[in-house]
N, C-alpha and C positions, 0 to 999 in steps of 0.2 A: 409682255415679248411675242411677237407675233410665229406665227405657225407657218415652217417652211417649205410644207406642201400645200398651201393655202397663198404663196407668193411667185411673185415673178414668173417663171417658166411652167416652176409646180401646180401652179393655179390651174384649176378646171375650164375647160372652155363653158360655154354656157348658150352654145346653140351649135345648133349642124347646118352644115353647108355644101351647098355643089355650085365648086367654081368652073367655069369653061374656058377663060380667059388665062392664059398664064405667059409672063414673058420667060424667054430661056435663052441664055450666056451663054455660051460654047456649042458646041454638037453633040448631042443627044446619038448615041450606034442606032444603026438601022436596024440591026438586031435586036435589040431590047424592044418584045413585045408580049406585054404585060402589066402588072401592077405591081408597083413597092406598098405594102401595107405595114401599118405597126399598131399597136396598142396597147392600152394602160387604163388604167385607171381613175374612173374622172364622175365624179358625184351630181344624179343630175337634180339631188335637191338640196338644200344648203345644209351645212353641218355643223356640229360645236368646234369649235376651233381650236378647244383647249384639249379636245382628245382626239379630234382626226389622224388618219396618215392613210399610206398605200396601200396597208393590209387589215384596214378594218374592214366591218362590214358593209363599208357604204363604198368598198369601190367600183361602181359600176363599170364597163368596160365603154371603150368609146374604141370603134376603130379608126385610122385615117389612111388614106391612100393616095395612090397620084396613079393614071393611066398612060401609060407612056407607048405610041405604036407608031412605025416609018419615022423615026428622028421627031415624032412631034411629041409634047403633054396637054391630051386631050380634057383630062379632067383631076380636081380634089376634091374629095367627098370624106368630110366625116360624121360616122354615125353609131349612134348609142346600140350596146346590143342587148333586143328586144327581153328583156327579163319579164315576168310578171309585174314586180314591184316597177322597174324602168318603164313599162308599159302603161301603168295604171299613172306614174307619175308625169307624164306627156300628154295624159287625156284619153289613150288610144286601152281599145280592149283589150286585155289580155289574151295571151291561148292561154290553154290546158295544161297545166305543166306536165311533164314528161317525167313522172318519180324514178323509170326505169334510169334514166340518164343521169342523175345524181342528186344531190339537193342544189338549193336553189339561194345557198344562204348569200351567196357574192357573187355576182355576175362574170363572166368569163373576161380576165381584162389581164392574162399573160405573156399570149403565144397568138400570133396568126398566123396559117399555113395553110397550104394547098395542099390535097392528096383526096386520086380516083377520082379528078373531076371538080372537087368540092373543095369549101375554101371554109377552114374552121377557126373556130375565134375557142380559148381553149386557157383550161384551168385546172388546179388540180387539187388534191385534199379531199376526192370524194363529190366534189361538185362540177355541176352538170357542163359539158360544153357546148358548142352552139354554131349550126351551119348558116353560111352567111352568103347573098347573093353576090352577083357581077358587081353591083354596086351597090354595095356592103349594108343591103337591108336581109334583117334576118328572118330566116324561112324556119328557124325551129331549132330543140335541141339537138344536140348530135348523141347517137347511140348507136352508129354505125349499122342501121340499119336492124337495129333490135339485137345484134350478136354482143352487147356489151354493157351490163350494165354497172350502176356505181360510182359513174363518173369515169376521167380517164386520168393524164395528166399535160401539165403544160411543158412538157421538152421530150416531144417523139423524136426515135432520131429515124431517119429514112434508107436503108441500105442502097448505095449508086448502081447495084449490079443486078438484085431482086427487085427493086422496087418498092421494097416492105415498108412498115411501117414498126418498130421496134418501141418500146413501153416499160418503165416498171412506174405503175402505178400505186397510190396509198391512200388511207383514207384517214381522216381526223375521229370523226365517231367509230366506237365499234374496236375489234378485236386489233391487237398490235400484228397486221397480216401485209403482205406488200402484194403487188400480183403486177406480172411478167406477162404479156399480151406482144402477136403480132397479128397488125390488121396488112392485109393483103391489096395489091394494086385494084382490087376490087372494090374499095373501099370495107370492107366485112373482115371480122375474126377469122384466125386463120388459126389459132390456137391460146392459151393460158395457162401460167404454171403463176398456183400460191407460195405463199415462203413465210416465214415467220420472220420479222423486224423488233427485236422485245423494245419499250422503249418511247415508239410515238417518233422517231425523228422526222426530219423533213428533208425526203428524199426529193429533191426538187430538182435534180437534172442525172441524167444517165452517160456512161459512154459505149461505142458497138465498136466490135472487132470483127474481125470476118466468120469468130467462130464462140464470141461471148459476149456478153452485158456486164459491163462495169454501174457500180455505183458507191456512191460515199454515205456514208454511216457516221455519224458526227454527232456531237452534241446542243444540236439544234433542234429541239422536240417542241413536240404538242403540249402545253400548258394547261392543264386539267382546271384548276382553281381561275385561272383568268379567262377561259373558255367557257365557265359558269356565270361566271360574271359580267359576259356578256350574251348572255341569253336569258338569265334567271331576274327577274323582277324585281326590284328590292322588298318588294313587303314579304316574297316565301323566306318562311323559316328555315334557322341556317340549319337544323336537320335534315328539312326538303332537298337543300342545296347540296349537302355531301350524298346526298342518294344519288340527286342528279349526276353528279363529280363522277359520281362512281360508275354508272350506266356508262358516261361519254366516254370513259377508258373501257371500257370492259363488255360492251353488250351489243352485239349486231343490229341496228335495227333497221326497221324501213326505212327506205329514201324518203316517204311520203312524212313517217314521222320526225327523221332528221332535220327534214325542211322543214316542217315547223317549228320546230326547237329554233333553230337559231334564224327567224324568220327576223325582219325587221323591228315588229310591234312588240317584240319581245325583250327587244334588247334594254337593258337596266341602265344605270347612271354609267357604267362602264365600258369605255369602247377601245379598245387597248388594243395592245398584240399578245396577241391568245399563242406567243412561242419564248421559251426561253432557254437561256444557254446555262446547260446541264454540264456542269465538269464532270460528272461522277459518271457521266454515259460515253462508253470507247469510243473512240475514234479509229474507224478501219476502211478498208475496200470491200465490196462485198463481189465476188468474180462468179456468173452463172451462165451455163454452156447454152447457146442457142436454140439448140436442137430440141432441149426438154428431154432429151433421155434420160438423164442426171436433169431432178430436182434439185439437188442439194448446192445449196452457197457454200462456196470460200473463202471464209475470212481471211482478209491479212491485214496485222497492226499497223497505223499509220503515226507520226506524229498528231498532237491535237490541234483541228482546225476547224474552218466548214469553208465548204465548197459551193457554192450557186450552181456555176457555170462549168461544164468541160469545152475546153476545144479539140481534140479527136483523143483519141486511142487504136494501136495498133497491135499486132503480133510480130515478135523478131526473136528470132533466138532461143526460144523457149517462153522469153518473161512478155510483158504487154505491158508496152511503152502508153502513159496517161497524163496529156498535157492540159493544167485547169489552173483558175484562177485560183487563188486559194486566200481564205481570210484567217489572219492570224487568231487563234483562241486564247480564253482564258484559263493562264495556269494551277487557276484556286481550288479547292475541293470543295464549294457551293454554286447554288443556283444564282442565278443575278438576269436582270434585264436584260433583253436581248439590244436594249436601243444603245449599252456602256460596250457591248460587243461591237455594235457596226461602228461606233463612233470613232473603236479601237481598230480595228482589224485589219484596214491598210491591204486591200488586194492589191498583189502580185501575181505575175504569171509562173507557173511550179511543175515540172517535173515527177513523177512518179514510177518504176522500173518493176512493176510486180514478177516476181520469179517465182514461177509455177511448181518448178521444182523442189525448191530447196522452202518455199516460203516464206521469203524476203523481199521488206521492199526497201528499196533506194530510192529517195529523195533527192533533188535539186533547185536549186531558181534556176529561171530563164529569166527572168528582168526582173526588178525592184522597182518600177515603176508604179504608182499606182493604177490600176488600170481594171476595165470588165471589159463583159463581154466578148465574149471570143469570140472567133469563130475562123470558118477553114473550105477551104475549096469542095464542097458538094459532093462534088464528082469521086473525091479520095475520101470521103468518110469513113472510119473506119481500117486504111488502109494506113500504110505508112506515108506523111505530110512534108512538106519542107517548109511550107510559109501558112503562117498565121498570123490573125489580125484582131486587134481589139481597139479599143478607146479609151484616150485617157484623159482627167478629171473632171469631168461630172461627174463621174462613178462614185465621187468622194463626198459627194454633196455641199461641197464648198461655197459658198455661194463669193465669197472675195479673190478667187479665184478669175485672174484674167484670160488663160488660154487655154482651150483643150488641145487635142491632136488624136488623131489614126495611127495607130502604128501599127506596121509589118514584120513580123518577126522572122526571120530567116535560119531555122533549125542549124540546118547546114552548117552555112558561117559561121552561127552565134552572132549574129549582127541584129540588130533592129532599126528600121528607115523609120524616121517619123515624116509626116504631115502636116504641120502645126496650121491651125485655123485662125483667120486675124482675130485681132483681140475681140474679146466680149462677143463670142460667137460660140455658143453651147453645143456640144454633140451629143446622139444617145445612141444605141447600136446600127454600126452600118455591116452592110451584107454583101458576100460576093455573087457574082453573075458571071459564070465562064462564058467568053465570047464565044466559042464553039462545043461542040461535046464530043471531040478528041484535037483540043489546042492545048499549049502545052497550061502547066498547073498556073503559072501567074501571069495568064493573060484573060484579063478580066476585066472587069468593073467594081469597085467600092460604091456602094450607093447607101446612103441615110439621111435622117430630116439633121438639121441645122436650125438654130435659133440663134436669133439676131438681138441682142437686147438692147443695140441702140437705135434700131425700129419697130423693134416689138412685134417684128413678123420671122417667119421660118421661110424655109427652102427645103427642096429637095438637092442635095450636094451628089454630083458623080466622079468619082476620081480612077486615073488609070493604075489598077492596080500595079502594073509594071514598073508604072514613073513613077506612082504615088503624087502625081499633078493631076490638078483639076482637068476634067473634058469638059463637064458642062455645069447648071445650075439652072434650075425650076424656080423660078421667084415665087412664092404667095402669099397672095392679099389677104394672110390671115395667118394665127398662131399654131401651132400644133404644139403643147402639152409634152412636158420630157413624158415616157412612157416606159414598158418594158420590155418589149421586143419584135422586130420586124423581120417579115423578109420578103423575099420577092419571089411572087408567082407569075410562071408565064402561061 
């Protein structure tokens, strides 16, 4: 049986390219001046097809980008993020690791954003992020000028009013503690708050409002035995494995030690998912004040589920409204392989209304189509929104499907508008880019990479968010593999 993650457009790219002659159909709006960037796992070395997956230790990050300016597409580039392992594999001299920035067990492969004049390739779980240059070259690890240690997160949220980045970061190694941090417009940490989160849940994304940070503490947890099998050589005695398992879950160790424990040359025979769906773990929403005066987290119970990505959240009449993509949870009472959870997840768009006075949560579905990668107009992040955007199709990893679509959800009219891609075209995440600072909410461009199975090539597709009709297509003489997240960096 073939490995899905090594076939079709999931297969890694095998070389870096710079292409300056790009064909454009339609018209690229003149106001677009910047780069559309997307990142994902892309092993630089050959991997074992029996064990490789997107979440393994071999998920070397690769960034793909298209530069737009003055109505033209100037270039397409793809570059591996140069961790020490990747640099060595490419025959380059690796830089000395900065372990203050986090461990280096996996390259940054989850998100790529712009902040404070920098381009940042990010990941989570105590792993180091990296700063990239204008042409996607790796400049070094990101520790925000030495103001944040121990790794960051893949999903910070920028407040459109203050310009600050807000994040909740967790570590797979060490104590069951997460950290809320605020990065200022100067690219340095303004403050942090640590809080306990028992059971090592995967805190993948957050939601932001004007006064609060929300995060989902749900039953996808770090699997200690699985992690041990990934980092312990086969010859190590069982007693030593048990000791290391305990250390991985309970002891805060220096990042240099953690990095060596999780390095490639220590990987044993198993290279699998280090996460488990644990039905005994609670499902709840944590609400933390942004001002840091009260460091206590308030917990609100919800129905069992998993949430990878939030669309937006805002405050209204003493409650917090949060829209996100909900994956159906397993209702049994035992742990089981997370792959089974993903196979039956059926991600759909959902709403939670958290009543801060009563402590109760109301839940309701918004759209029951299978979809993921939710987004919103970045000018309204943390504020009431009318429109939200998702991708339907590729997210269910079904190679037999014929058509993907970009969805626009009108929350006021309770209506979904669909832009269906041509048959055998596959989409990833699309980002909303406003036409102007003070334009209407729906006045902007939706853009993202689309893969054409009939040609084996990709393009950058631009849609008019108001009409959901095509504006322009930048045709690439290259294939952009499916990946995780992309953003417009102006």
